[in-house]
MIFIVEX-25870 format. One record per residue: residue in one letter; z, x negated, y of N, C-alpha, C, O in turn. Coordinates in nm, 3 decimals. Layout:
<rs>
R   res        nZ        nX        nY       caZ       caX       caY        cZ        cX        cY        oZ        oX        oY
R     a         Z         X         Y         Z         X         Y         Z         X         Y         Z         X         Y
...
</rs>
This chain:
<rs>
R   res        nZ        nX        nY       caZ       caX       caY        cZ        cX        cY        oZ        oX        oY
R     m     9.219    -7.807     9.275     9.317    -7.855     9.376     9.330    -8.008     9.363     9.339    -8.077     9.465
R     a     9.331    -8.062     9.244     9.344    -8.204     9.225     9.227    -8.274     9.281     9.243    -8.383     9.336
R     g     9.103    -8.218     9.272     8.990    -8.279     9.325     8.992    -8.288     9.473     8.940    -8.383     9.531
R     v     9.052    -8.188     9.537     9.071    -8.192     9.681     9.171    -8.303     9.722     9.151    -8.371     9.823
R     a     9.275    -8.319     9.643     9.372    -8.426     9.673     9.307    -8.563     9.658     9.330    -8.651     9.741
R     v     9.230    -8.583     9.559     9.160    -8.714     9.533     9.065    -8.740     9.650     9.060    -8.851     9.704
R     l     8.988    -8.635     9.690     8.894    -8.647     9.801     8.961    -8.682     9.932     8.915    -8.767    10.008
R     a     9.074    -8.610     9.956     9.154    -8.635    10.075     9.204    -8.777    10.084     9.198    -8.841    10.189
R     v     9.256    -8.827     9.968     9.299    -8.969     9.967     9.184    -9.065     9.994     9.199    -9.160    10.071
R     l     9.069    -9.040     9.930     8.958    -9.130     9.950     8.909    -9.134    10.096     8.881    -9.239    10.153
R     i     8.903    -9.014    10.152     8.864    -9.006    10.292     8.971    -9.061    10.385     8.941    -9.137    10.477
R     g     9.095    -9.023    10.361     9.202    -9.067    10.449     9.235    -9.215    10.448     9.263    -9.274    10.552
R     f     9.231    -9.274    10.328     9.266    -9.416    10.313     9.149    -9.506    10.298     9.168    -9.628    10.297
R     g     9.031    -9.456    10.285     8.916    -9.535    10.265     8.888    -9.628    10.390     8.859    -9.747    10.376
R     r     8.896    -9.569    10.508     8.870    -9.640    10.633     8.989    -9.733    10.671     8.968    -9.841    10.726
R     t     9.105    -9.689    10.643     9.226    -9.761    10.695     9.278    -9.864    10.591     9.348    -9.958    10.629
R     y     9.245    -9.849    10.462     9.299    -9.943    10.368     9.189   -10.003    10.282     9.172   -10.125    10.280
R     a     9.111    -9.918    10.210     9.016    -9.976    10.117     8.911   -10.060    10.177     8.886   -10.170    10.128
R     l     8.845   -10.015    10.284     8.741   -10.091    10.347     8.791   -10.219    10.410     8.730   -10.324    10.390
R     p     8.903   -10.215    10.487     8.956   -10.339    10.541     8.999   -10.438    10.430     8.990   -10.560    10.447
R     m     9.047   -10.383    10.316     9.084   -10.475    10.203     8.960   -10.543    10.156     8.960   -10.665    10.136
R     a     8.850   -10.466    10.138     8.726   -10.521    10.086     8.666   -10.624    10.180     8.604   -10.720    10.135
R     r     8.683   -10.605    10.309     8.633   -10.698    10.406     8.726   -10.820    10.425     8.686   -10.922    10.482
R     g     8.845   -10.809    10.376     8.944   -10.920    10.397     9.010   -10.922    10.526     9.062   -11.025    10.567
R     t     9.011   -10.804    10.599     9.069   -10.792    10.730     9.200   -10.723    10.733     9.261   -10.714    10.839
R     f     9.249   -10.672    10.621     9.375   -10.597    10.618     9.486   -10.691    10.580     9.479   -10.756    10.477
R     r     9.589   -10.699    10.662     9.705   -10.780    10.636     9.827   -10.690    10.639     9.850   -10.614    10.734
R     a     9.904   -10.701    10.534    10.024   -10.620    10.520    10.122   -10.683    10.425    10.082   -10.762    10.340
R     p    10.252   -10.650    10.438    10.348   -10.703    10.343    10.324   -10.651    10.208    10.260   -10.546    10.195
R     w    10.369   -10.713    10.106    10.350   -10.674     9.960    10.394   -10.532     9.936    10.333   -10.463     9.854
R     v    10.496   -10.484    10.003    10.551   -10.348     9.981    10.449   -10.242    10.009    10.447   -10.138     9.944
R     v    10.361   -10.269    10.110    10.253   -10.169    10.146    10.156   -10.160    10.029    10.115   -10.050     9.992
R     h    10.119   -10.272     9.969    10.030   -10.269     9.857    10.092   -10.203     9.735    10.025   -10.130     9.662
R     l    10.223   -10.230     9.714    10.296   -10.168     9.601    10.299   -10.020     9.622    10.275    -9.943     9.530
R     h    10.329    -9.979     9.744    10.336    -9.834     9.773    10.202    -9.774     9.747    10.196    -9.667     9.687
R     g    10.093    -9.835     9.788     9.956    -9.786     9.765     9.929    -9.770     9.616     9.873    -9.669     9.574
R     a     9.968    -9.869     9.538     9.947    -9.859     9.392    10.025    -9.742     9.328     9.972    -9.668     9.245
R     f    10.152    -9.729     9.370    10.229    -9.615     9.322    10.164    -9.478     9.362    10.147    -9.388     9.279
R     a    10.130    -9.469     9.491    10.071    -9.343     9.540     9.939    -9.313     9.476     9.912    -9.197     9.444
R     a     9.853    -9.415     9.455     9.725    -9.393     9.392     9.749    -9.349     9.242     9.678    -9.262     9.192
R     s     9.843    -9.408     9.178     9.875    -9.367     9.041     9.923    -9.226     9.035     9.889    -9.151     8.943
R     w    10.006    -9.185     9.137    10.055    -9.046     9.144     9.933    -8.947     9.159     9.926    -8.845     9.091
R     v     9.844    -8.981     9.246     9.727    -8.888     9.261     9.638    -8.880     9.141     9.582    -8.775     9.110
R     l     9.624    -8.996     9.071     9.550    -8.996     8.950     9.616    -8.912     8.835     9.549    -8.841     8.760
R     l     9.747    -8.925     8.829     9.822    -8.842     8.735     9.807    -8.697     8.773     9.791    -8.613     8.684
R     f     9.812    -8.662     8.897     9.798    -8.525     8.943     9.660    -8.469     8.907     9.647    -8.350     8.878
R     a     9.556    -8.555     8.907     9.423    -8.513     8.873     9.405    -8.497     8.724     9.342    -8.401     8.678
R     v     9.462    -8.594     8.644     9.439    -8.597     8.499     9.521    -8.496     8.422     9.474    -8.440     8.323
R     q     9.640    -8.472     8.466     9.730    -8.383     8.386     9.675    -8.248     8.359     9.678    -8.208     8.242
R     p     9.623    -8.170     8.454     9.564    -8.043     8.426     9.442    -8.049     8.333     9.420    -7.961     8.250
R     l     9.366    -8.154     8.348     9.248    -8.175     8.268     9.288    -8.190     8.123     9.222    -8.134     8.034
R     l     9.391    -8.263     8.097     9.437    -8.279     7.957     9.482    -8.149     7.896     9.457    -8.124     7.778
R     v     9.547    -8.064     7.972     9.589    -7.931     7.917     9.457    -7.848     7.892     9.440    -7.787     7.786
R     r     9.372    -7.848     7.986     9.246    -7.770     7.972     9.162    -7.813     7.853     9.102    -7.729     7.787
R     w     9.158    -7.942     7.826     9.080    -7.990     7.714     9.156    -7.990     7.581     9.108    -8.043     7.480
R     g     9.273    -7.933     7.582     9.347    -7.923     7.457     9.433    -8.048     7.418     9.477    -8.063     7.304
R     g     9.453    -8.131     7.513     9.531    -8.250     7.487     9.678    -8.234     7.536     9.727    -8.316     7.614
R     l     9.745    -8.128     7.488     9.879    -8.101     7.536     9.974    -8.216     7.498    10.062    -8.253     7.576
R     r     9.956    -8.271     7.377    10.045    -8.385     7.337    10.031    -8.505     7.435    10.129    -8.566     7.476
R     w     9.904    -8.534     7.470     9.889    -8.646     7.567     9.938    -8.609     7.702     9.992    -8.693     7.773
R     h     9.922    -8.479     7.741     9.971    -8.433     7.873    10.122    -8.456     7.873    10.173    -8.502     7.975
R     r    10.194    -8.430     7.770    10.339    -8.447     7.771    10.378    -8.592     7.765    10.475    -8.631     7.830
R     r    10.307    -8.675     7.690    10.337    -8.817     7.685    10.314    -8.879     7.826    10.401    -8.947     7.881
R     i    10.197    -8.853     7.879    10.162    -8.918     8.012    10.252    -8.860     8.121    10.279    -8.925     8.222
R     g    10.300    -8.735     8.102    10.390    -8.676     8.202    10.514    -8.758     8.223    10.568    -8.760     8.334
R     w    10.562    -8.824     8.123    10.685    -8.907     8.138    10.658    -9.025     8.231    10.749    -9.077     8.294
R     i    10.535    -9.065     8.240    10.499    -9.176     8.331    10.523    -9.136     8.476    10.551    -9.220     8.562
R     a    10.512    -9.006     8.502    10.524    -8.961     8.643    10.660    -8.988     8.694    10.672    -9.003     8.816
R     i    10.765    -8.997     8.617    10.900    -9.011     8.667    10.917    -9.150     8.743    10.958    -9.154     8.859
R     p    10.883    -9.263     8.672    10.893    -9.390     8.750    10.791    -9.401     8.859    10.817    -9.469     8.958
R     v    10.678    -9.340     8.848    10.581    -9.345     8.951    10.632    -9.271     9.077    10.617    -9.323     9.188
R     a    10.690    -9.153     9.062    10.744    -9.080     9.169    10.860    -9.154     9.234    10.870    -9.155     9.357
R     v    10.946    -9.214     9.156    11.053    -9.301     9.212    10.996    -9.418     9.292    11.045    -9.450     9.400
R     g    10.895    -9.480     9.240    10.829    -9.592     9.310    10.768    -9.548     9.442    10.779    -9.620     9.542
R     v    10.705    -9.430     9.445    10.648    -9.384     9.571    10.763    -9.362     9.673    10.754    -9.401     9.790
R     a    10.869    -9.298     9.625    10.981    -9.267     9.716    11.051    -9.391     9.770    11.082    -9.400     9.889
R     v    11.076    -9.487     9.680    11.145    -9.609     9.722    11.063    -9.696     9.816    11.120    -9.760     9.904
R     t    10.933    -9.701     9.800    10.854    -9.784     9.882    10.801    -9.710    10.007    10.736    -9.772    10.091
R     m    10.828    -9.585    10.019    10.775    -9.506    10.136    10.829    -9.550    10.271    10.754    -9.563    10.369
R     i    10.962    -9.575    10.275    11.017    -9.611    10.405    10.981    -9.753    10.446    10.944    -9.774    10.562
R     p    10.989    -9.850    10.359    10.945    -9.988    10.401    10.797    -9.990    10.438    10.757   -10.058    10.533
R     a    10.715    -9.915    10.361    10.569    -9.913    10.395    10.549    -9.838    10.531    10.460    -9.874    10.608
R     g    10.632    -9.736    10.559    10.620    -9.664    10.686    10.666    -9.748    10.801    10.611    -9.737    10.910
R     l    10.763    -9.829    10.780    10.807    -9.921    10.890    10.701   -10.018    10.932    10.694   -10.061    11.047
R     f    10.616   -10.053    10.837    10.499   -10.143    10.874    10.410   -10.079    10.976    10.348   -10.151    11.054
R     q    10.400    -9.949    10.981    10.306    -9.879    11.066    10.366    -9.866    11.210    10.293    -9.830    11.302
R     r    10.495    -9.895    11.230    10.548    -9.884    11.367    10.487    -9.992    11.457    10.459   -10.103    11.413
R     p    10.468    -9.957    11.581    10.408   -10.059    11.675    10.502   -10.182    11.680    10.624   -10.172    11.685
R     g    10.435   -10.299    11.679    10.508   -10.424    11.682    10.545   -10.479    11.548    10.590   -10.593    11.537
R     m    10.526   -10.400    11.444    10.569   -10.443    11.310    10.447   -10.506    11.234    10.465   -10.579    11.137
R     r    10.326   -10.476    11.281    10.208   -10.530    11.205    10.190   -10.676    11.242    10.225   -10.719    11.352
R     r    10.136   -10.750    11.149    10.098   -10.889    11.175     9.950   -10.886    11.206     9.876   -10.803    11.153
R     p     9.908   -10.978    11.291     9.766   -10.971    11.328     9.675   -11.029    11.224     9.714   -11.120    11.150
R     a     9.551   -10.975    11.215     9.451   -11.042    11.135     9.404   -11.163    11.217     9.437   -11.176    11.335
R     r     9.330   -11.251    11.154     9.285   -11.371    11.224     9.208   -11.333    11.352     9.129   -11.239    11.353
R     g     9.234   -11.409    11.458     9.160   -11.388    11.583     9.210   -11.273    11.668     9.139   -11.229    11.758
R     r     9.324   -11.226    11.643     9.378   -11.110    11.718     9.500   -11.154    11.799     9.565   -11.252    11.764
R     r     9.529   -11.084    11.903     9.644   -11.118    11.986     9.725   -10.988    12.008     9.676   -10.876    11.989
R     r     9.852   -11.009    12.048     9.941   -10.896    12.065     9.935   -10.849    12.209     9.928   -10.929    12.302
R     s     9.936   -10.715    12.225     9.936   -10.653    12.363    10.015   -10.524    12.360     9.983   -10.434    12.283
R     r    10.117   -10.513    12.443    10.202   -10.396    12.453    10.255   -10.343    12.324    10.248   -10.222    12.299
R     g    10.307   -10.428    12.241    10.376   -10.384    12.117    10.285   -10.359    11.999    10.335   -10.325    11.892
R     c    10.152   -10.374    12.013    10.069   -10.356    11.899     9.959   -10.461    11.905     9.934   -10.523    12.009
R     w     9.893   -10.479    11.788     9.786   -10.585    11.778     9.654   -10.527    11.814     9.619   -10.419    11.767
R     v     9.576   -10.598    11.899     9.448   -10.555    11.941     9.344   -10.668    11.923     9.379   -10.785    11.908
R     s     9.221   -10.630    11.925     9.118   -10.734    11.912     9.101   -10.811    12.041     9.018   -10.902    12.048
</rs>
């Protein structure tokens, strides 16, 4: 199940976040990047935790599990500000773009 979650994140956010970031065309407030870091950490924890148990690393599973608390809080706290960025009219244009009907277009 964790592999499916990681794959879904890679497919879902690869085109809308990772590739534009690599190309230098993604512009967003810092809270969007912070939310992405928290959310990526959450998915990685979700993938690693069962593997630790399976490989006999129960002590590490428990230690790392405590990290999930501040990560979950970080995801929750940054979710609304990051979501507001997605509303029409809230995005800032990348270079060479103009605004039309409440959203940015090429």
